[in-house]
C-alpha positions, 0 to 999 in steps of 0.5 A, spaced: 877 066 257 877 060 252 882 054 253 887 051 248 882 046 246 877 051 244 882 055 240 885 049 237 878 047 235 876 054 232 882 054 228 881 047 225 874 049 223 876 055 220 881 051 216 876 046 214 871 051 212 875 055 208 878 048 204 870 046 203 869 053 201 874 052 196 872 045 193 865 048 192 865 055 190 872 055 186 873 048 184 866 046 183 868 039 186 865 038 193 867 033 198 862 033 203 854 034 203 851 041 205 849 038 211 856 036 214 858 043 212 852 047 215 854 043 221 861 045 221 859 052 220 854 052 226 859 049 231 864 055 229 859 060 229 857 058 236 864 058 239 865 065 236 859 067 239 861 064 246 868 067 245 868 074 241 875 075 242 876 069 237 873 072 232 878 074 226 877 077 219 878 071 215 873 067 219 868 064 214 862 066 218 864 073 216 861 071 209 854 072 211 854 080 212 854 085 218 851 091 219 849 096 214 854 101 213 853 109 213 856 110 206 862 107 202 869 110 204 873 112 198 880 108 197 886 110 193 888 105 189 896 103 190 896 102 182 891 105 177 886 100 175 887 101 167 881 101 162 882 097 155 882 099 148 877 096 144 877 092 137 871 090 133 874 086 127 880 082 125 883 088 121 883 092 127 886 086 131 891 085 126 893 093 126 894 092 134 898 086 133 903 090 128 903 096 133 905 091 138 911 088 134 913 094 132 914 097 139 918 090 141 923 091 135 919 085 131 920 080 137 915 074 137 911 073 143 905 069 146 898 072 148 893 070 153 886 070 151 881 071 156 873 071 156 871 079 158 866 078 163 861 083 163 861 085 171 864 089 176 872 090 176 874 090 183 881 090 187 883 085 192 888 086 197 891 081 202 896 082 207 900 076 210 895 072 206 889 075 209 884 078 205 884 086 208 881 090 203 876 090 197 875 096 192 871 098 186 874 101 180 871 107 181 875 112 176 881 108 176 885 112 181 880 112 187 874 107 188 869 105 194 871 100 199 866 095 199 870 090 203 864 087 207 860 086 201 866 082 198 867 078 204 860 075 203 862 072 196 864 065 197 869 064 191 873 070 194 878 066 199 879 070 206 885 066 207 890 064 201 893 057 201 900 056 201 906 060 204 903 067 206 905 073 202 906 079 206 903 083 201 898 081 195 894 085 190 889 082 185 884 084 180 878 080 178 871 081 175 865 080 180 859 078 176 852 075 177 850 069 174 845 068 169 841 063 173 841 068 179 839 074 175 833 070 173 831 068 180 831 075 182 826 077 177 822 071 178 821 073 186 820 081 183 814 078 179 811 074 184 811 080 189 809 085 183 815 089 183 819 092 177 824 087 174 831 088 174 834 090 167 840 086 166 845 081 170 851 086 169 847 092 172 844 088 178 850 085 180 854 092 180 848 094 184 849 088 189 856 090 190 854 097 192 849 095 197 850 099 204 847 092 207 852 086 206 846 082 208 843 084 201 850 082 198 850 075 202 843 073 199 845 073 192 849 068 189 855 073 186 861 070 183 868 072 181 874 071 176 880 073 178 884 075 172 891 079 174 896 080 179 898 088 180 902 087 186 906 082 190 911 087 194 918 084 194 916 077 193 918 073 187 912 072 182 912 068 175 914 072 169 908 072 164 900 073 165 899 065 163 904 063 169 901 068 173 894 065 172 896 058 174 900 061 180 894 065 183 889 059 182 894 055 186 893 060 192 886 059 192 883 064 187 878 062 182 881 063 175 877 062 169 879 055 166 877 057 159 883 062 158 887 060 153 895 061 151 896 062 144 902 063 140 900 066 134 894 071 132 891 066 128 890 062 134 887 068 138 882 069 132 880 062 132 879 062 140 875 069 138 870 065 133 869 059 138 866 063 143 862 068 139 858 062 137 858 059 144 857 065 148 850 064 150 852 057 153 855 060 158 852 061 165 855 068 165 855 074 161 861 076 156 862 081 151 868 079 148 875 077 149 881 080 152 888 079 149 894 080 153 901 080 151 904 074 155 911 076 157 911 081 163 918 084 160 914 085 154 908 088 158 913 093 162 917 095 155 910 097 152 907 101 157 901 105 158 898 110 154 893 115 158 889 109 162 890 104 156 895 099 156 899 098 150 900 090 151 892 088 151 886 090 148 879 087 148 876 084 142 869 085 143 863 081 140 858 083 135 853 087 138 846 084 140 841 087 135 833 087 135 828 090 131 822 094 133 818 100 131 820 107 133 814 110 136 816 117 137 822 122 137 823 125 144 828 131 146 832 131 152 835 138 154 842 137 157 846 141 162 850 145 157 843 146 153 844 141 148 838 138 145 839 131 145 834 127 141 832 120 143 828 114 140 821 112 144 820 105 142 815 099 142 819 095 148 823 090 145 828 085 149 836 086 147 841 082 150 836 080 155 834 087 157 828 090 155 829 096 151 824 102 150 829 108 149 835 109 145 840 114 143 839 118 136 845 122 137 843 129 133 839 131 128 845 130 123 845 123 125 838 122 124 838 125 117 844 121 115 841 114 117 834 117 114 830 115 120 823 117 120 818 117 126 814 110 125 819 106 122 821 099 124 828 100 126 834 096 128 836 097 135 843 094 138 846 094 145 854 093 145 855 093 152 853 100 153 848 102 158 844 106 153 842 102 146 843 105 139 838 106 133 842 103 128 838 105 122 831 104 119 828 097 115 826 101 109 823 095 106 817 095 111 815 102 110 808 104 108 809 111 106 806 114 113 812 115 116 814 122 118 821 126 117 824 129 124 826 136 125 829 139 131 824 144 134 825 151 133 824 153 141 826 149 147 821 144 149 822 146 157 823 154 157 820 156 150 827 160 148 829 160 141 834 154 139 841 156 136 846 151 132 853 154 133 857 154 127 861 148 127 857 144 132 853 138 131 848 139 137 842 144 137 842 148 144 838 152 148 842 159 150 837 160 156 843 157 161 840 162 167 833 160 167 832 154 163 829 149 168 831 142 164 838 145 164 838 147 171 836 140 173 842 137 170 847 142 172 844 141 180 845 134 179 852 135 176 854 140 181 852 135 187 855 129 184 861 125 187 866 128 182 864 135 183 862 138 190 860 131 193 854 133 197 852 125 199 845 125 200 842 129 195 841 124 189 837 126 183 830 125 187 832 130 192 835 135 187 828 135 183 824 136 189 828 142 192 827 145 185 820 144 185 819 146 192 822 153 190 828 152 195 833 152 190 833 156 184 841 157 183 847 152 185 849 157 190 842 157 194 844 150 196 849 153 201 843 157 204 838 151 206 835 151 213 834 145 217 827 147 218 825 147 211 828 141 209 824 137 215 818 140 211 819 135 205 816 128 205 820 122 207 826 127 210 828 125 217 832 129 221 838 124 220 838 125 213 837 133 213 843 133 218 847 129 213 845 133 207 847 140 211 853 137 213 856 135 207 854 141 204 858 145 209 864 140 208 863 142 200 865 149 201 873 147 202 873 142 196 879 144 191 879 149 186 879 144 180 873 141 183 869 147 184 871 149 177 868 143 174 862 143 178 860 150 175 858 146 169 862 150 164 861 147 157 867 143 155 870 144 162 871 137 164 875 135 170 882 134 166 881 141 163 879 144 170 886 141 172 889 145 167 886 151 168 887 151 176 895 150 174 895 157 171 890 161 175 890 161 182 882 163 183 876 163 179 876 171 179 883 170 175 879 166 170 874 170 170 878 176 168 882 172 163 882 174 155 882 169 150 889 169 148 891 168 156 887 161 155 889 159 149 896 159 151 895 154 156 897 147 153 891 142 152 886 148 151 884 150 144 880 156 141 873 152 142 874 151 150 877 158 151 871 161 147 866 157 152 870 159 158 871 166 156 863 166 154 861 163 161 864 169 165 861 174 160 854 172 163 851 176 169 847 171 171 853 166 172 857 172 175 852 173 180 852 165 182 859 166 183 858 172 188 853 168 192 858 162 192 863 167 195 858 170 200 856 163 203 863 161 204 865 157 198 873 157 197 874 160 190 881 160 190 888 156 191 892 156 197 898 155 193 902 160 189 901 159 182 907 160 178 909 159 170 911 152 169 917 154 164 920 157 171 920 151 174 927 147 175 924 141 172 920 144 166 922 139 160 925 133 164 921 126 164 921 121 169 919 114 170 918 111 177 919 104 178 919 099 184 918 100 191 920 106 195 921 106 202 920 113 204 914 115 199 909 112 195 910 112 187 904 117 187 907 121 192 914 121 188 910 123 181 907 128 185 913 131 187 916 131 180 910 134 177 910 140 183 917 141 180 915 142 173 917 135 171 913 130 167 912 123 170 910 117 165 910 110 165 915 108 160 922 109 159 924 111 152 930 115 149 927 121 151 926 119 159 931 124 163 931 119 169 929 113 172 927 113 179 928 105 181 926 103 188 926 095 190 924 090 185 925 095 179 923 090 173 925 090 166 924 098 166 931 098 169 934 094 163 931 098 158 934 105 162 941 102 161 940 100 154 937 107 152 942 111 156 937 113 161 940 116 168 938 111 173 937 114 181 936 110 187 931 112 192 937 116 196 939 120 190 932 122 188 931 124 195 937 128 194 935 131 188 928 133 190 932 137 196 937 141 190 932 140 184 937 145 180 942 140 180 937 135 176 939 138 169 946 139 171 947 132 172 944 130 166 949 128 160 949 133 155 945 129 149 939 129 154 940 136 157 
């Protein structure tokens, strides 16, 4: 058992090392030598090795990385990680600014300008001042727990400065500095390995390494750019003041941020960094413009997953010129024939590009792109570069016009072009090998049936070996067969089979999405399963039944109806049923117009003590109501927890009925009283 002197020394060493980490990695102004730092670090490590009971999650020694993880645990974000809308020129920026002013009744407001870092967005959670959880953005609602990897980034404080807050969540962008990216590529070249494509993708892959030691070996950095939750603690009134406050807590905040009072100042900031962006030691692809006052942000609210109060003014795309050698055809999951450019390799935005998107035949003809052309290729932050168009002045007359093939290049079936669609398609959905490969990858993916362990490589092998000819065949795989495959060990085979078994009970929307029906994404699947209790009910639905669902138009309805007319598809569904895949809801489906809160709009704000905000919104929706983020004159109720903010002021101003948590809970127990309690104008 350590005595008091040891305990005090460990605490002193941690405090000193955290201080020097902040000076070196955040302020870029060290006050001791590397040798002195290493000596303090080694002393702490030896004491922790000698007294394991003194090891704590905020110890600087945790930055070196622990044992590899089996896989990442999913984390549900307490607040949705939003996406930004984009503008690409001054006119679009001015239009955004006008919309904001109109919504704010022509009020004047300041704006923050922040360089848009080309990295990986993460959420950092601190409890009592100690870093306890870090997660990726994921789909905005659910991300991956990468806490151990983020601990290795020395510019992320493990313990905050000043008086510790009970709870704090901030967001930031983790990135790989350009020089670190170059160092990794030099090492790859020396080893004869394949070089990495670009800092953004390499950095994102670094954070998603299962072995934290890999992350620790790379000099990753972070800029923190927003406060998302401070619990009940007071915090500043605007974005600019919040950035200064976060910096005082020990977070690394970009010193190039600027507070602007006019739109002309925003434009000046943008033009300054368009010209200087390549001088930065990290990659940026635009400027994020935010309305500064938080009361205005709250009033403006969110549309979909984009805040009205912010936009990204993207830098012009990087372009290069190269020769179009050939146009290839990729057959997609739904049978779409997707042309792509095969190029002479060229470097665009620091990445070597050999393939680029060509969209469809109509786009190729509109741009007059021919095989053999010299073409302009642009890469504007997207993973897949685009062919902008040909350089006609460099034509020799030997260039060749492109035509879509008459037969599918994968299965030879005649190609069709449905009326009103730009895409050509292979109609052989049941046995076209390219379509099935894409469908299988989709079926096992995380957003669908989530069969972890079955990546693209194993999907291809299972098809090539004849083990899987339909998605349903996955449920009939045997361990002995899997162990016959090269590089398939007992542990991986067990993991795959366990995850296949677990997928049998995925929720009905996930199963419907996994089937790969054309035009049925995750949102449409949710809409369908709110009306139909099983796949069988959907299979028997007529066009008019489907079109009657809010959010589903004739094109989607026709696609769903056609899918269930194909015998091969019905055979797959039957085989899934026989394997034990759950093809129905456990809940009873009711007509939404019969629910007591149909037509009522709620806004939930502040912190509730008996449920989370997401749980409150789910209960509202289960009763037929809708839950939005902004209070308007059409809002029936504002549910106000602790620290409700400006939404309470807005509700009082427009006459929205306000419920505290106790009143809301009572209303949940007697939902029919909700409509009766409303003023006549709102009812």
